[in-house]
BALOBA-1460 file (C-alpha; in Angstrom, 3 decimals):
// residues 302
<rec num="1" residu="m" x="178.050" y="-113.629" z="157.699"/>
<rec num="2" residu="g" x="178.263" y="-113.680" z="161.560"/>
<rec num="3" residu="n" x="181.401" y="-113.562" z="163.655"/>
<rec num="4" residu="n" x="180.927" y="-117.195" z="164.802"/>
<rec num="5" residu="t" x="180.709" y="-118.419" z="161.197"/>
<rec num="6" residu="v" x="183.858" y="-116.535" z="160.230"/>
<rec num="7" residu="k" x="185.686" y="-118.023" z="163.259"/>
<rec num="8" residu="q" x="184.565" y="-121.518" z="162.280"/>
<rec num="9" residu="l" x="185.811" y="-121.021" z="158.691"/>
<rec num="10" residu="i" x="189.201" y="-119.745" z="159.859"/>
<rec num="11" residu="l" x="189.527" y="-122.663" z="162.310"/>
<rec num="12" residu="g" x="188.645" y="-125.130" z="159.520"/>
<rec num="13" residu="l" x="191.290" y="-123.650" z="157.223"/>
<rec num="14" residu="l" x="193.934" y="-123.815" z="159.958"/>
<rec num="15" residu="l" x="193.161" y="-127.483" z="160.554"/>
<rec num="16" residu="l" x="193.450" y="-128.250" z="156.880"/>
<rec num="17" residu="l" x="196.829" y="-126.552" z="156.735"/>
<rec num="18" residu="m" x="198.120" y="-128.318" z="159.799"/>
<rec num="19" residu="c" x="197.180" y="-131.869" z="158.745"/>
<rec num="20" residu="p" x="199.691" y="-132.271" z="155.904"/>
<rec num="21" residu="l" x="202.377" y="-130.647" z="158.044"/>
<rec num="22" residu="s" x="201.840" y="-133.211" z="160.821"/>
<rec num="23" residu="s" x="202.232" y="-136.053" z="158.363"/>
<rec num="24" residu="y" x="205.590" y="-134.717" z="157.213"/>
<rec num="25" residu="a" x="206.715" y="-134.330" z="160.810"/>
<rec num="26" residu="q" x="206.506" y="-138.061" z="161.456"/>
<rec num="27" residu="v" x="209.870" y="-139.584" z="162.339"/>
<rec num="28" residu="e" x="211.051" y="-142.530" z="160.261"/>
<rec num="29" residu="t" x="211.206" y="-145.726" z="162.245"/>
<rec num="30" residu="y" x="214.405" y="-147.738" z="162.010"/>
<rec num="31" residu="e" x="214.114" y="-151.533" z="161.699"/>
<rec num="32" residu="a" x="217.347" y="-153.466" z="161.971"/>
<rec num="33" residu="n" x="218.295" y="-156.540" z="159.974"/>
<rec num="34" residu="y" x="218.886" y="-159.505" z="162.342"/>
<rec num="35" residu="m" x="220.436" y="-162.945" z="162.235"/>
<rec num="36" residu="i" x="219.182" y="-165.619" z="164.662"/>
<rec num="37" residu="i" x="221.570" y="-168.369" z="165.700"/>
<rec num="38" residu="e" x="220.980" y="-171.400" z="167.873"/>
<rec num="39" residu="p" x="223.349" y="-171.536" z="170.859"/>
<rec num="40" residu="s" x="226.170" y="-174.089" z="170.705"/>
<rec num="41" residu="g" x="227.083" y="-176.814" z="173.169"/>
<rec num="42" residu="n" x="224.876" y="-178.936" z="175.400"/>
<rec num="43" residu="q" x="221.421" y="-177.411" z="175.817"/>
<rec num="44" residu="d" x="218.386" y="-178.219" z="177.996"/>
<rec num="45" residu="a" x="216.105" y="-177.824" z="174.963"/>
<rec num="46" residu="t" x="216.035" y="-179.834" z="171.767"/>
<rec num="47" residu="k" x="216.808" y="-178.463" z="168.305"/>
<rec num="48" residu="k" x="213.109" y="-178.631" z="167.437"/>
<rec num="49" residu="q" x="212.209" y="-176.600" z="170.526"/>
<rec num="50" residu="f" x="214.759" y="-173.955" z="169.589"/>
<rec num="51" residu="a" x="213.401" y="-173.948" z="166.028"/>
<rec num="52" residu="d" x="209.845" y="-173.423" z="167.407"/>
<rec num="53" residu="l" x="211.087" y="-170.552" z="169.637"/>
<rec num="54" residu="i" x="212.941" y="-168.901" z="166.753"/>
<rec num="55" residu="e" x="209.794" y="-169.047" z="164.558"/>
<rec num="56" residu="i" x="207.770" y="-167.373" z="167.280"/>
<rec num="57" residu="v" x="210.411" y="-164.634" z="167.633"/>
<rec num="58" residu="k" x="210.297" y="-163.998" z="163.881"/>
<rec num="59" residu="e" x="206.511" y="-163.819" z="163.905"/>
<rec num="60" residu="n" x="206.725" y="-161.009" z="166.474"/>
<rec num="61" residu="y" x="208.865" y="-158.771" z="164.289"/>
<rec num="62" residu="s" x="206.892" y="-156.528" z="162.027"/>
<rec num="63" residu="s" x="209.526" y="-156.926" z="159.297"/>
<rec num="64" residu="r" x="209.913" y="-160.705" z="158.905"/>
<rec num="65" residu="n" x="211.951" y="-160.165" z="155.727"/>
<rec num="66" residu="l" x="214.693" y="-158.476" z="157.749"/>
<rec num="67" residu="f" x="216.389" y="-161.757" z="158.778"/>
<rec num="68" residu="s" x="219.563" y="-162.784" z="156.938"/>
<rec num="69" residu="h" x="223.022" y="-164.263" z="157.324"/>
<rec num="70" residu="q" x="224.620" y="-160.921" z="156.465"/>
<rec num="71" residu="s" x="223.514" y="-158.949" z="159.522"/>
<rec num="72" residu="p" x="225.993" y="-157.906" z="162.264"/>
<rec num="73" residu="f" x="223.163" y="-157.967" z="164.798"/>
<rec num="74" residu="v" x="222.672" y="-161.475" z="166.204"/>
<rec num="75" residu="i" x="219.760" y="-162.773" z="168.321"/>
<rec num="76" residu="v" x="220.847" y="-165.640" z="170.566"/>
<rec num="77" residu="p" x="217.940" y="-167.538" z="172.195"/>
<rec num="78" residu="s" x="218.404" y="-169.460" z="175.485"/>
<rec num="79" residu="i" x="216.306" y="-172.016" z="177.319"/>
<rec num="80" residu="k" x="217.492" y="-173.057" z="180.813"/>
<rec num="81" residu="i" x="216.055" y="-175.398" z="183.397"/>
<rec num="82" residu="i" x="216.381" y="-173.713" z="186.849"/>
<rec num="83" residu="s" x="214.853" y="-176.462" z="188.960"/>
<rec num="84" residu="e" x="212.683" y="-179.643" z="188.865"/>
<rec num="85" residu="k" x="210.542" y="-180.880" z="191.733"/>
<rec num="86" residu="i" x="208.066" y="-183.669" z="192.220"/>
<rec num="87" residu="a" x="204.479" y="-182.422" z="192.487"/>
<rec num="88" residu="g" x="202.516" y="-184.186" z="195.256"/>
<rec num="89" residu="e" x="202.754" y="-187.748" z="196.446"/>
<rec num="90" residu="i" x="201.917" y="-189.474" z="193.175"/>
<rec num="91" residu="q" x="205.366" y="-188.578" z="191.775"/>
<rec num="92" residu="v" x="204.126" y="-188.601" z="188.191"/>
<rec num="93" residu="v" x="203.952" y="-184.862" z="187.628"/>
<rec num="94" residu="k" x="206.839" y="-182.397" z="187.993"/>
<rec num="95" residu="v" x="206.955" y="-178.699" z="188.744"/>
<rec num="96" residu="v" x="209.630" y="-177.243" z="186.456"/>
<rec num="97" residu="k" x="211.066" y="-173.740" z="186.786"/>
<rec num="98" residu="l" x="212.753" y="-172.572" z="183.623"/>
<rec num="99" residu="e" x="213.960" y="-169.407" z="181.882"/>
<rec num="100" residu="i" x="213.545" y="-168.402" z="178.215"/>
<rec num="101" residu="g" x="215.801" y="-165.555" z="177.117"/>
<rec num="102" residu="l" x="216.809" y="-163.608" z="174.020"/>
<rec num="103" residu="t" x="220.001" y="-161.556" z="173.639"/>
<rec num="104" residu="v" x="220.778" y="-159.161" z="170.812"/>
<rec num="105" residu="q" x="224.508" y="-158.725" z="170.351"/>
<rec num="106" residu="g" x="227.217" y="-157.973" z="167.832"/>
<rec num="107" residu="k" x="228.138" y="-160.927" z="165.630"/>
<rec num="108" residu="d" x="231.889" y="-160.660" z="166.167"/>
<rec num="109" residu="d" x="232.372" y="-158.619" z="169.339"/>
<rec num="110" residu="d" x="229.475" y="-159.787" z="171.581"/>
<rec num="111" residu="y" x="228.448" y="-156.183" z="172.373"/>
<rec num="112" residu="v" x="225.009" y="-156.491" z="173.951"/>
<rec num="113" residu="f" x="222.265" y="-154.250" z="172.601"/>
<rec num="114" residu="h" x="219.271" y="-155.697" z="174.422"/>
<rec num="115" residu="k" x="218.189" y="-158.612" z="176.599"/>
<rec num="116" residu="f" x="214.892" y="-160.269" z="177.292"/>
<rec num="117" residu="k" x="214.107" y="-163.063" z="179.708"/>
<rec num="118" residu="h" x="211.020" y="-164.570" z="181.280"/>
<rec num="119" residu="i" x="210.796" y="-167.209" z="184.016"/>
<rec num="120" residu="y" x="208.066" y="-169.844" z="183.983"/>
<rec num="121" residu="t" x="206.955" y="-172.291" z="186.619"/>
<rec num="122" residu="i" x="205.121" y="-175.097" z="184.822"/>
<rec num="123" residu="t" x="203.560" y="-178.411" z="185.793"/>
<rec num="124" residu="a" x="204.331" y="-181.210" z="183.311"/>
<rec num="125" residu="e" x="205.256" y="-184.902" z="183.102"/>
<rec num="126" residu="d" x="208.925" y="-183.978" z="182.467"/>
<rec num="127" residu="a" x="211.261" y="-181.106" z="181.703"/>
<rec num="128" residu="q" x="210.846" y="-181.399" z="177.952"/>
<rec num="129" residu="g" x="207.086" y="-181.134" z="178.243"/>
<rec num="130" residu="a" x="207.473" y="-178.036" z="180.453"/>
<rec num="131" residu="i" x="209.804" y="-176.444" z="177.905"/>
<rec num="132" residu="s" x="207.293" y="-177.031" z="175.090"/>
<rec num="133" residu="k" x="204.512" y="-175.453" z="177.199"/>
<rec num="134" residu="a" x="206.691" y="-172.435" z="178.018"/>
<rec num="135" residu="i" x="207.504" y="-171.894" z="174.324"/>
<rec num="136" residu="r" x="203.826" y="-171.885" z="173.456"/>
<rec num="137" residu="s" x="203.180" y="-169.428" z="176.282"/>
<rec num="138" residu="i" x="205.894" y="-166.977" z="175.268"/>
<rec num="139" residu="a" x="204.046" y="-166.160" z="172.066"/>
<rec num="140" residu="k" x="201.556" y="-164.226" z="174.227"/>
<rec num="141" residu="e" x="204.203" y="-162.527" z="176.375"/>
<rec num="142" residu="p" x="203.767" y="-158.686" z="176.195"/>
<rec num="143" residu="k" x="207.541" y="-158.121" z="176.605"/>
<rec num="144" residu="l" x="208.181" y="-160.047" z="173.413"/>
<rec num="145" residu="k" x="206.009" y="-157.578" z="171.533"/>
<rec num="146" residu="t" x="208.303" y="-154.696" z="172.510"/>
<rec num="147" residu="f" x="211.546" y="-156.695" z="172.256"/>
<rec num="148" residu="f" x="212.394" y="-155.590" z="168.745"/>
<rec num="149" residu="k" x="211.314" y="-152.010" z="169.359"/>
<rec num="150" residu="e" x="213.686" y="-151.700" z="172.307"/>
<rec num="151" residu="s" x="216.494" y="-153.431" z="170.475"/>
<rec num="152" residu="n" x="216.158" y="-151.193" z="167.382"/>
<rec num="153" residu="k" x="216.180" y="-148.114" z="169.625"/>
<rec num="154" residu="n" x="219.341" y="-149.281" z="171.388"/>
<rec num="155" residu="i" x="221.100" y="-149.907" z="168.089"/>
<rec num="156" residu="v" x="220.238" y="-146.413" z="166.898"/>
<rec num="157" residu="d" x="221.433" y="-144.927" z="170.223"/>
<rec num="158" residu="f" x="224.690" y="-146.902" z="169.927"/>
<rec num="159" residu="y" x="225.454" y="-145.600" z="166.427"/>
<rec num="160" residu="e" x="224.407" y="-142.050" z="167.332"/>
<rec num="161" residu="s" x="226.716" y="-141.959" z="170.341"/>
<rec num="162" residu="n" x="229.598" y="-143.467" z="168.316"/>
<rec num="163" residu="c" x="229.175" y="-141.458" z="165.072"/>
<rec num="164" residu="a" x="232.372" y="-139.461" z="165.510"/>
<rec num="165" residu="t" x="234.422" y="-142.563" z="166.384"/>
<rec num="166" residu="i" x="233.118" y="-144.527" z="163.412"/>
<rec num="167" residu="l" x="233.785" y="-141.731" z="160.894"/>
<rec num="168" residu="s" x="237.304" y="-141.049" z="162.189"/>
<rec num="169" residu="t" x="238.150" y="-144.801" z="162.147"/>
<rec num="170" residu="v" x="236.812" y="-145.103" z="158.589"/>
<rec num="171" residu="k" x="238.900" y="-142.188" z="157.380"/>
<rec num="172" residu="v" x="242.061" y="-143.931" z="158.682"/>
<rec num="173" residu="n" x="240.972" y="-147.155" z="156.926"/>
<rec num="174" residu="i" x="240.557" y="-145.303" z="153.621"/>
<rec num="175" residu="e" x="243.971" y="-143.630" z="153.948"/>
<rec num="176" residu="r" x="245.430" y="-147.113" z="154.349"/>
<rec num="177" residu="q" x="243.339" y="-148.351" z="151.387"/>
<rec num="178" residu="e" x="241.519" y="-150.752" z="153.690"/>
<rec num="179" residu="y" x="238.277" y="-150.262" z="151.757"/>
<rec num="180" residu="a" x="236.492" y="-153.431" z="152.817"/>
<rec num="181" residu="k" x="237.090" y="-152.719" z="156.487"/>
<rec num="182" residu="a" x="235.896" y="-149.137" z="156.076"/>
<rec num="183" residu="f" x="232.754" y="-150.276" z="154.298"/>
<rec num="184" residu="d" x="231.996" y="-152.809" z="157.024"/>
<rec num="185" residu="y" x="231.941" y="-150.043" z="159.611"/>
<rec num="186" residu="l" x="229.504" y="-147.884" z="157.523"/>
<rec num="187" residu="r" x="227.132" y="-150.310" z="155.838"/>
<rec num="188" residu="y" x="224.846" y="-150.765" z="158.840"/>
<rec num="189" residu="v" x="224.646" y="-147.131" z="160.047"/>
<rec num="190" residu="p" x="220.890" y="-146.553" z="160.503"/>
<rec num="191" residu="e" x="219.249" y="-143.971" z="158.261"/>
<rec num="192" residu="t" x="217.865" y="-142.144" z="161.297"/>
<rec num="193" residu="v" x="221.356" y="-141.424" z="162.701"/>
<rec num="194" residu="s" x="222.860" y="-137.957" z="162.252"/>
<rec num="195" residu="c" x="226.008" y="-139.255" z="160.473"/>
<rec num="196" residu="y" x="224.078" y="-141.352" z="157.903"/>
<rec num="197" residu="k" x="224.427" y="-138.830" z="155.069"/>
<rec num="198" residu="e" x="228.142" y="-138.519" z="155.709"/>
<rec num="199" residu="s" x="228.377" y="-142.325" z="155.742"/>
<rec num="200" residu="e" x="226.670" y="-142.497" z="152.330"/>
<rec num="201" residu="k" x="229.224" y="-140.023" z="150.899"/>
<rec num="202" residu="i" x="232.104" y="-142.064" z="152.242"/>
<rec num="203" residu="i" x="230.662" y="-145.286" z="150.880"/>
<rec num="204" residu="t" x="230.454" y="-143.691" z="147.432"/>
<rec num="205" residu="k" x="234.124" y="-142.658" z="147.784"/>
<rec num="206" residu="i" x="235.028" y="-146.232" z="148.860"/>
<rec num="207" residu="y" x="233.182" y="-147.663" z="145.888"/>
<rec num="208" residu="l" x="234.875" y="-145.358" z="143.374"/>
<rec num="209" residu="e" x="238.380" y="-145.919" z="144.843"/>
<rec num="210" residu="s" x="238.002" y="-149.715" z="145.159"/>
<rec num="211" residu="k" x="236.503" y="-150.438" z="141.736"/>
<rec num="212" residu="e" x="239.752" y="-151.741" z="140.262"/>
<rec num="213" residu="e" x="240.507" y="-154.077" z="143.152"/>
<rec num="214" residu="n" x="236.909" y="-155.343" z="143.209"/>
<rec num="215" residu="c" x="237.086" y="-156.041" z="139.442"/>
<rec num="216" residu="k" x="240.244" y="-158.125" z="139.876"/>
<rec num="217" residu="r" x="238.679" y="-160.211" z="142.620"/>
<rec num="218" residu="l" x="235.434" y="-160.745" z="140.671"/>
<rec num="219" residu="v" x="237.357" y="-161.781" z="137.548"/>
<rec num="220" residu="q" x="239.447" y="-164.137" z="139.647"/>
<rec num="221" residu="k" x="236.309" y="-165.770" z="141.051"/>
<rec num="222" residu="a" x="234.865" y="-165.982" z="137.512"/>
<rec num="223" residu="h" x="238.043" y="-167.698" z="136.240"/>
<rec num="224" residu="a" x="237.822" y="-170.254" z="139.053"/>
<rec num="225" residu="a" x="234.156" y="-171.018" z="138.214"/>
<rec num="226" residu="e" x="234.978" y="-171.275" z="134.485"/>
<rec num="227" residu="a" x="237.790" y="-173.717" z="135.238"/>
<rec num="228" residu="n" x="235.233" y="-175.921" z="137.012"/>
<rec num="229" residu="r" x="232.853" y="-175.570" z="134.039"/>
<rec num="230" residu="e" x="230.434" y="-173.614" z="136.193"/>
<rec num="231" residu="y" x="229.736" y="-171.129" z="133.382"/>
<rec num="232" residu="k" x="226.587" y="-169.602" z="134.801"/>
<rec num="233" residu="k" x="228.355" y="-168.965" z="138.064"/>
<rec num="234" residu="a" x="231.212" y="-167.308" z="136.173"/>
<rec num="235" residu="l" x="228.775" y="-164.995" z="134.422"/>
<rec num="236" residu="h" x="227.176" y="-164.184" z="137.786"/>
<rec num="237" residu="y" x="230.467" y="-162.670" z="138.955"/>
<rec num="238" residu="l" x="231.173" y="-160.924" z="135.633"/>
<rec num="239" residu="q" x="227.839" y="-159.044" z="135.635"/>
<rec num="240" residu="f" x="229.183" y="-156.831" z="138.441"/>
<rec num="241" residu="v" x="232.246" y="-155.606" z="136.467"/>
<rec num="242" residu="e" x="231.694" y="-152.131" z="135.075"/>
<rec num="243" residu="p" x="233.165" y="-150.977" z="131.697"/>
<rec num="244" residu="t" x="234.889" y="-147.960" z="133.269"/>
<rec num="245" residu="v" x="237.622" y="-149.977" z="135.025"/>
<rec num="246" residu="a" x="240.959" y="-151.016" z="133.533"/>
<rec num="247" residu="c" x="240.442" y="-154.705" z="134.213"/>
<rec num="248" residu="y" x="237.187" y="-154.701" z="132.204"/>
<rec num="249" residu="n" x="239.061" y="-156.102" z="129.187"/>
<rec num="250" residu="s" x="239.965" y="-159.229" z="131.112"/>
<rec num="251" residu="a" x="236.304" y="-159.636" z="132.100"/>
<rec num="252" residu="a" x="235.165" y="-159.116" z="128.508"/>
<rec num="253" residu="e" x="237.629" y="-161.764" z="127.205"/>
<rec num="254" residu="l" x="236.369" y="-164.278" z="129.699"/>
<rec num="255" residu="t" x="232.729" y="-163.456" z="128.894"/>
<rec num="256" residu="n" x="233.412" y="-164.061" z="125.153"/>
<rec num="257" residu="k" x="235.087" y="-167.352" z="125.979"/>
<rec num="258" residu="i" x="232.117" y="-168.495" z="128.034"/>
<rec num="259" residu="s" x="229.467" y="-167.205" z="125.625"/>
<rec num="260" residu="g" x="230.022" y="-170.000" z="123.114"/>
<rec num="261" residu="r" x="229.147" y="-172.607" z="125.742"/>
<rec num="262" residu="l" x="225.817" y="-171.195" z="126.798"/>
<rec num="263" residu="d" x="222.445" y="-170.740" z="125.086"/>
<rec num="264" residu="e" x="221.100" y="-167.354" z="124.021"/>
<rec num="265" residu="k" x="218.558" y="-167.117" z="126.814"/>
<rec num="266" residu="v" x="221.265" y="-167.329" z="129.485"/>
<rec num="267" residu="l" x="223.297" y="-164.656" z="127.689"/>
<rec num="268" residu="r" x="220.204" y="-162.393" z="127.373"/>
<rec num="269" residu="d" x="219.576" y="-162.748" z="131.070"/>
<rec num="270" residu="f" x="223.229" y="-161.944" z="131.773"/>
<rec num="271" residu="e" x="222.972" y="-158.701" z="129.770"/>
<rec num="272" residu="m" x="219.734" y="-157.768" z="131.564"/>
<rec num="273" residu="e" x="221.373" y="-158.346" z="134.974"/>
<rec num="274" residu="k" x="224.329" y="-156.197" z="133.928"/>
<rec num="275" residu="l" x="221.987" y="-153.429" z="132.889"/>
<rec num="276" residu="t" x="220.014" y="-153.639" z="136.188"/>
<rec num="277" residu="f" x="223.224" y="-153.487" z="138.167"/>
<rec num="278" residu="s" x="224.498" y="-150.489" z="136.243"/>
<rec num="279" residu="k" x="221.411" y="-148.456" z="137.256"/>
<rec num="280" residu="l" x="221.824" y="-149.056" z="140.982"/>
<rec num="281" residu="s" x="223.145" y="-146.461" z="143.395"/>
<rec num="282" residu="d" x="226.814" y="-146.620" z="144.474"/>
<rec num="283" residu="l" x="225.664" y="-147.609" z="147.959"/>
<rec num="284" residu="k" x="223.654" y="-150.566" z="146.648"/>
<rec num="285" residu="k" x="226.455" y="-151.631" z="144.263"/>
<rec num="286" residu="m" x="228.917" y="-151.642" z="147.117"/>
<rec num="287" residu="e" x="226.569" y="-153.741" z="149.281"/>
<rec num="288" residu="i" x="226.217" y="-156.318" z="146.508"/>
<rec num="289" residu="i" x="229.933" y="-156.475" z="145.669"/>
<rec num="290" residu="a" x="230.886" y="-156.801" z="149.338"/>
<rec num="291" residu="k" x="228.782" y="-159.957" z="149.545"/>
<rec num="292" residu="e" x="230.146" y="-161.377" z="146.240"/>
<rec num="293" residu="i" x="233.824" y="-160.922" z="147.088"/>
<rec num="294" residu="d" x="233.416" y="-162.257" z="150.651"/>
<rec num="295" residu="s" x="234.689" y="-159.067" z="152.296"/>
<rec num="296" residu="v" x="232.077" y="-158.945" z="155.037"/>
<rec num="297" residu="n" x="233.774" y="-159.034" z="158.423"/>
<rec num="298" residu="v" x="231.856" y="-156.627" z="160.548"/>
<rec num="299" residu="v" x="233.227" y="-155.545" z="163.946"/>
<rec num="300" residu="i" x="230.713" y="-153.313" z="165.716"/>
<rec num="301" residu="n" x="232.729" y="-152.199" z="168.691"/>
<rec num="302" residu="e" x="236.502" y="-152.031" z="168.984"/>
């Protein structure tokens, strides 16, 4: 076998070895969960035009399923008329200058993560026609394609630079038994941030230390539903009560009381839901319970 052949074989083996390593070296991409809200007050655009713009924005995010009412990251669209002028002597057509913008900010503190705006000069019969044309045009705007990428990056950078502050604030919350507030600080820490693992550990601690209080609040909600004869709703709350807590007996008594008023299929579904919940991680359990007991009050930047 010649030297050239040996060299080619060695090179081939090295390439084979390097390929799997390069795949493991890929960095996980963070994709935030967003909430889109229509601006309040008097607007230049109609509700339908805002709805059309919002739909285009959603279509440009690779993760369309990451839009919910639970997110602390809010996208606020804006449509503003800058000027209107008559085009030519016929005075039938107008030249309208307008701006379409998007702002990503904190839901409660208005901290701005990213902004996008584009100015259009459009000829149309009136301002509303110009707005509709601009909305159709923005779907092809290159900046819109990178809007979410830049926003996600800025969110990660924000959390990375504030890791120490977030963790120290959370520890004070836990010492004061302010578990819901502590969880709200931690629940949206991106997985790509250096303090994510520590955040997970703290969330587990929060979950374990707040089980009893969560149980009481869930049972209270279940009692209220039962009093209104909303038996399925009552069972919905009770499925999240675990047998290891002291208040479980109260939950079991209420479950037995309700059971006689529902058919076997509903009860079987209830038991299956309980089993599914019991197998979840502490992090996922805490996320679900936080939604059910209405303890979500996220403040991103204090």
